[in-house]
N, C-alpha and C positions, 0 to 999 in steps of 0.2 A: 523531554523524551521519555518514552516507557519501552519497557521490555515487553515484547511478544513473540510468540512462536512464529517462524518464517518457513512456510513450505519450500520456498525457492532455495533456502539455506539449510536444508537437510533437516526441517523442523527444529533447528536449534533455536535458543533463544537470542534475540537481536534486538538492539535499540530501533525504535520507531519514532518518527517525527511527523508532523502534520505536513500535508501535502502543499505545494506552491501553487500559484493560480494557473501556471503553466501545465503542471502535473493534473490538476483538477480538469483541465480542458481535454488533456489526452485521456483520462480514466472515465470521464463523464458518459461516453457512450455505452460503456460495459458495467455501469453502476446500477444495480436494480433499483426500480423506482421507489421501493420502500426504505431505502438507505439514504441517510442524509449525507451530504457531501462533506458537513463539519465530522462527520465520524470517521474520516478515512484518514489513514497512516502511511508513513512510506518507510521502508527499510533502509537503515543508512549504511548497512554494509557495502562497501565501496564497489564490490561486484554483483551487486543485487539492485534490480528495480521494480522490486515489488510493493504493491499498494493493497492495502486491505482494511476492512471495517474493523474499527476498535471493537474489541469484545466478541468477534466472530472472525477468525483467521480464513474460514471457507468461503467467505465473500471477499474476492479479491482478483488481483491478476497482475501481470507485468506489463510495466509501461515499455513504449517502443524506444529503442536505442537513442541517444542523443543525436541530433544532426551536425 
């Protein structure tokens, strides 16, 4: 895991991990074409569903709520 700034958590530093395959499927329609899926990370804060590009917190979004 790595610490990154999370816009959904008030721009505080949070731990991020790699996306699971299911999370990649959910994020895929929103990922810009120039961004590799392998560079996407997920915030581990239990109240946050943020995904973002490693090294660029401005490229990201929020995963849909779990079913």
